[in-house]
C-alpha positions as CSV (number, residue, x, y, z in Angstrom):
1,M,0.0,0.0,0.0
2,K,1.0,3.6,-0.5
3,A,1.7,5.8,2.5
4,I,3.4,9.1,3.5
5,Q,6.2,8.5,6.0
6,I,8.7,10.8,7.8
7,F,12.1,9.4,8.7
8,N,13.4,12.7,10.2
9,H,11.8,15.9,11.4
10,G,12.0,19.0,9.3
11,N,10.5,20.7,6.3
12,T,8.1,19.2,3.7
13,D,11.0,17.3,2.0
14,Q,10.8,14.9,4.9
15,L,7.4,13.7,3.6
16,T,8.3,10.5,1.8
17,I,6.1,8.3,-0.4
18,A,6.6,4.7,0.7
19,D,5.3,1.2,-0.4
20,L,4.4,-0.6,2.8
21,E,2.8,-4.0,3.6
22,M,-0.9,-4.0,4.5
23,P,-1.5,-3.5,8.2
24,T,-2.0,-6.8,10.1
25,L,-5.3,-6.7,11.8
26,Q,-5.1,-7.4,15.6
27,N,-7.8,-8.4,18.0
28,E,-10.3,-5.6,18.7
29,E,-9.3,-3.6,15.6
30,V,-10.9,-2.5,12.4
31,L,-9.1,-2.4,9.0
32,I,-10.2,0.6,7.0
33,Q,-9.6,1.5,3.3
34,V,-9.0,5.2,3.5
35,K,-11.0,7.4,1.1
36,A,-10.2,10.9,2.4
37,I,-7.7,12.4,4.9
38,S,-8.0,15.8,6.6
39,I,-4.8,17.7,7.2
40,N,-4.5,19.4,10.6
41,H,-2.0,21.9,12.0
42,F,-1.0,19.1,14.4
43,D,0.4,17.2,11.4
44,I,2.6,20.2,10.5
45,L,3.9,20.4,14.1
46,S,4.5,16.7,14.2
47,R,6.5,16.8,11.0
48,K,8.6,19.6,12.4
49,G,9.3,17.6,15.6
50,I,7.4,19.8,18.1
51,Y,6.3,16.4,19.6
52,P,9.7,14.7,19.7
53,N,8.7,11.7,21.9
54,M,6.9,10.1,18.9
55,K,9.0,7.3,17.3
56,L,10.4,7.5,13.8
57,P,9.7,6.5,11.1
58,R,6.1,7.2,11.3
59,I,3.0,8.1,9.3
60,L,1.3,11.4,10.0
61,G,-2.4,12.1,10.1
62,M,-5.2,12.2,12.7
63,D,-8.4,12.4,10.7
64,C,-9.7,10.1,8.0
65,A,-12.8,8.5,6.6
66,G,-13.2,5.3,4.6
67,V,-14.7,1.8,4.2
68,V,-14.4,-1.1,6.5
69,V,-12.3,-4.0,4.9
70,S,-12.4,-6.4,7.8
71,S,-12.9,-6.4,11.6
72,K,-12.1,-8.2,14.8
73,D,-14.6,-6.1,16.7
74,P,-15.6,-8.3,19.7
75,L,-19.1,-6.8,19.5
76,G,-19.5,-7.8,15.9
77,R,-20.6,-4.3,14.9
78,W,-18.4,-3.5,12.0
79,K,-19.0,-5.3,8.7
80,A,-17.0,-5.1,5.4
81,G,-18.3,-2.2,3.2
82,E,-19.6,0.1,5.9
83,R,-18.7,3.8,5.6
84,V,-16.9,5.0,8.7
85,L,-14.7,7.8,10.2
86,V,-12.2,7.6,13.0
87,L,-12.5,9.6,16.2
88,G,-9.9,8.7,18.7
89,E,-6.4,9.2,20.0
90,T,-4.6,6.4,18.1
91,L,-4.2,8.0,14.7
92,G,-1.2,10.2,14.5
93,L,-0.4,10.1,18.1
94,G,2.3,7.4,18.1
95,G,0.1,4.7,16.5
96,P,-0.7,4.3,12.8
97,G,-1.3,7.5,10.8
98,A,-4.0,8.5,8.4
99,Y,-1.7,9.4,5.4
100,S,-2.1,5.9,4.0
101,E,-4.3,3.8,1.7
102,Y,-5.2,1.5,4.6
103,V,-5.2,1.8,8.4
104,N,-6.2,-0.3,11.4
105,V,-7.6,1.3,14.5
106,P,-9.3,0.2,17.8
107,Y,-13.0,-0.6,17.2
108,Q,-14.1,1.8,19.9
109,E,-12.7,4.7,17.8
110,V,-14.7,3.9,14.6
111,F,-18.1,5.6,13.9
112,A,-20.6,5.3,11.1
113,I,-21.0,7.9,8.4
114,P,-24.6,8.7,7.2
115,N,-25.1,8.4,3.5
116,S,-25.9,12.1,3.3
117,I,-22.3,13.0,4.2
118,S,-19.4,12.3,1.7
119,F,-16.1,10.8,2.6
120,E,-14.5,14.2,2.0
121,E,-16.8,15.9,4.4
122,A,-16.6,13.2,7.0
123,A,-12.8,13.2,7.1
124,N,-12.9,16.9,8.3
125,I,-15.3,16.4,11.2
126,G,-13.1,15.0,14.0
127,I,-10.5,17.5,15.0
128,S,-11.9,20.8,13.6
129,Y,-15.7,20.6,13.8
130,L,-16.2,18.5,16.9
131,T,-13.6,20.6,18.7
132,A,-15.6,23.7,17.8
133,L,-18.9,22.1,19.1
134,Y,-17.1,20.9,22.3
135,V,-15.8,24.4,23.0
136,T,-18.9,26.4,22.2
137,K,-21.5,24.1,23.9
138,Y,-19.7,22.1,26.6
139,K,-16.9,24.5,27.7
140,I,-18.8,27.8,27.3
141,G,-22.5,27.0,27.2
142,D,-24.2,30.4,27.0
143,L,-23.1,32.5,24.0
144,K,-26.3,34.4,23.2
145,D,-25.7,38.1,22.5
146,K,-22.1,37.9,23.7
147,Y,-19.3,39.5,21.7
148,V,-16.8,36.8,20.6
149,L,-13.5,37.3,18.9
150,I,-12.0,34.6,16.7
151,P,-8.4,35.3,15.5
152,G,-6.9,33.6,12.5
153,I,-10.3,32.9,10.9
154,S,-8.9,30.9,7.8
155,G,-8.3,27.6,9.6
156,G,-10.7,24.7,9.9
157,V,-11.2,25.0,13.7
158,A,-11.7,28.8,13.5
159,S,-14.2,28.7,10.6
160,S,-16.2,26.0,12.4
161,L,-16.1,28.0,15.6
162,L,-17.6,30.9,13.7
163,Q,-20.5,28.8,12.5
164,F,-21.3,27.5,16.0
165,C,-21.0,30.9,17.6
166,K,-23.6,32.3,15.1
167,L,-25.8,29.2,15.6
168,F,-25.8,29.8,19.4
169,G,-26.5,33.5,19.1
170,A,-23.2,35.2,19.6
171,K,-22.0,38.5,18.0
172,T,-18.9,37.5,16.1
173,I,-15.7,39.4,15.3
174,V,-12.9,37.7,13.3
175,T,-9.4,38.7,12.3
176,S,-7.1,37.6,9.6
177,R,-3.9,38.8,8.0
178,M,-5.6,38.5,4.5
179,E,-8.4,40.7,3.3
180,G,-9.9,37.8,1.3
181,H,-10.3,35.7,4.4
182,C,-12.1,38.6,6.1
183,T,-14.5,38.8,3.2
184,S,-15.1,35.0,3.2
185,A,-15.8,35.1,7.0
186,V,-18.4,37.8,6.5
187,E,-20.0,35.8,3.8
188,M,-20.1,32.9,6.3
189,G,-21.9,35.0,8.9
190,A,-19.3,37.0,10.8
191,D,-20.7,40.4,12.1
192,Y,-17.3,42.1,11.8
193,A,-13.9,41.3,10.2
194,F,-10.6,43.1,10.6
195,Q,-7.1,42.6,9.3
196,N,-4.8,42.0,12.2
197,S,-2.1,44.0,10.3
198,D,-4.3,47.1,10.8
199,P,-2.7,49.2,13.5
200,N,-6.2,50.3,14.5
201,A,-7.6,46.8,14.8
202,I,-7.9,46.8,18.6
203,A,-9.5,50.3,18.6
204,K,-12.0,49.2,15.9
205,I,-12.9,46.1,18.0
206,R,-13.5,48.3,21.0
207,E,-15.6,50.6,18.9
208,V,-18.0,47.9,17.7
209,T,-18.3,46.6,21.2
210,D,-19.4,50.0,22.6
211,G,-16.0,50.6,24.1
212,R,-16.0,47.5,26.3
213,G,-14.1,44.9,24.4
214,V,-15.2,41.4,23.7
215,S,-16.5,39.0,26.4
216,I,-14.8,35.9,24.9
217,V,-11.9,35.1,22.7
218,L,-11.8,31.7,21.0
219,N,-8.1,31.3,20.1
220,A,-7.1,28.4,17.9
221,V,-3.8,30.0,16.8
222,G,-1.6,30.8,19.8
223,G,1.7,32.7,19.3
224,P,1.5,36.5,18.9
225,T,-2.3,36.4,18.7
226,I,-2.5,35.7,22.5
227,P,-1.3,39.2,23.7
228,F,-3.6,40.7,21.0
229,S,-6.5,38.6,22.3
230,I,-5.9,39.8,25.9
231,Q,-5.9,43.5,24.8
232,C,-9.2,42.9,23.0
233,L,-10.9,41.4,26.1
234,Q,-13.2,43.4,28.3
235,G,-12.3,44.0,31.9
236,N,-14.0,42.4,34.8
237,G,-14.4,38.8,33.6
238,G,-13.2,38.4,30.0
239,Q,-12.5,34.9,29.0
240,L,-9.7,33.6,26.7
241,Y,-10.2,30.0,25.5
242,L,-7.0,28.5,24.2
243,I,-7.8,25.8,21.6
244,G,-4.6,25.5,19.5
245,T,-1.0,26.7,19.2
246,C,-0.1,26.4,15.5
247,A,1.5,29.9,15.5
248,G,3.6,29.1,18.5
249,K,3.3,27.7,22.1
250,D,5.7,30.2,23.8
251,V,4.5,33.7,24.3
252,E,5.3,36.6,26.7
253,L,2.3,37.7,28.8
254,N,1.6,40.8,30.8
255,L,0.4,39.2,34.0
256,F,-0.4,42.6,35.5
257,Q,-2.8,43.2,32.6
258,I,-4.5,39.8,33.2
259,L,-4.7,40.6,36.9
260,L,-6.2,44.1,36.5
261,K,-8.8,43.0,33.9
262,E,-9.6,39.8,35.9
263,I,-9.2,37.7,32.7
264,S,-9.7,33.9,32.8
265,L,-7.5,31.7,30.6
266,I,-9.1,28.3,29.8
267,G,-7.5,25.5,27.9
268,C,-9.7,23.3,25.6
269,N,-8.5,19.9,24.5
270,F,-11.0,17.8,22.6
271,G,-8.3,15.1,22.4
272,S,-8.6,14.4,26.2
273,L,-12.2,13.0,25.7
274,L,-12.9,9.3,25.7
275,P,-14.2,7.7,22.5
276,E,-17.8,7.4,23.8
277,E,-17.7,11.1,24.8
278,R,-16.5,12.0,21.3
279,G,-19.2,9.8,19.9
280,K,-21.9,11.7,21.8
281,I,-20.6,15.1,20.4
282,Y,-20.4,13.5,16.9
283,E,-24.1,12.5,17.1
284,E,-25.0,16.1,18.1
285,F,-23.0,17.5,15.2
286,L,-24.8,15.2,12.7
287,G,-28.1,16.6,14.0
288,F,-27.0,20.1,13.1
289,V,-25.8,18.9,9.6
290,K,-29.1,17.1,9.0
291,Q,-31.1,20.3,9.9
292,K,-28.9,22.1,7.4
293,K,-27.7,24.5,10.1
294,F,-24.0,23.8,9.4
295,Q,-21.7,23.6,6.4
296,I,-18.5,21.6,6.2
297,K,-16.1,23.9,4.4
298,V,-13.5,22.2,2.1
299,D,-10.9,24.5,0.6
300,R,-8.8,22.2,-1.6
301,I,-8.2,18.5,-2.2
302,F,-4.7,17.1,-3.0
303,P,-3.8,13.5,-4.1
304,L,-2.0,11.6,-1.3
305,A,1.2,11.6,-3.4
306,E,1.1,15.5,-3.2
307,A,1.4,15.6,0.6
308,K,4.4,18.0,0.3
309,E,2.3,20.4,-1.8
310,A,-0.6,20.2,0.6
311,H,1.6,21.0,3.7
312,T,3.2,23.9,1.8
313,Y,-0.3,25.2,1.0
314,M,-1.4,25.0,4.6
315,E,1.7,26.7,5.9
316,S,1.2,29.5,3.4
317,G,-2.0,30.5,5.2
318,N,-3.9,31.0,1.9
319,H,-6.6,28.5,2.6
320,F,-10.0,29.1,4.0
321,G,-11.5,25.9,5.5
322,K,-10.1,22.4,5.4
323,I,-7.4,20.8,3.2
324,L,-7.7,17.2,2.2
325,L,-5.6,14.3,0.9
326,K,-7.1,11.6,-1.3
327,P,-5.4,8.2,-1.7
């Protein structure tokens, strides 16, 4: 089978096309023929060696959808030919990776795809869309009429956060370094969009929030957007939800500013949930899709063999929505 392996950490040249033997199915596993793979920023960080404890060589990729080939599920649930996606902590986290034509995963991490959702759409659901639903409904709860800022709106997590914030009644403000992304976000429903290169961006955000600042920041970017986020928050109880660190995990914070404004910093890690907890959130998400209250935004699809080009495109920041690989 074809797969994309890395033998060393580094730039996109480390993504190597390999011919490997088919995975050997073990007890309590399901063998899946992969039909679509979602690229996440975690894949970029893994390729670069931000998570050095993972053994090499390895196959990247945390999200995929496909068809069951065979199963040793002790419950006898999964049959050959069933359409499925993977929601768990095995893929891309030291176990097998999704950048492959076939993959075997624990049966508990396999979930059915309804016929109304394509493989391409399903591959995007796990990390981005379920993280967004987890944060907005389970970590926050009440968003109605609250001003919410979402920096770095182009990514899959950020664009899905925008949709759920609108669905749950928030007033949404987004930022991006690109004017085109701001336009796309407004078309998707954002109330306000500003380029973060604008020296007056913070003043404009304060202006549209009646001088107070936003109640909540949903930050899936990290890096230099964190100090910016803190400046945009209102005093006396503003909340910063940290969801990702693709722009950097080390930042310098003004603790005095956090103290004076009584800001709460809250970490959100969908990956910490058990498979059954992820499954519950997945079923809720399918309900929103069925009611046509949510769109799964796909930006571009690359062949598996063009993983280098796909990573380069993601790192360019020119995308709006999810990037896929197709075996």
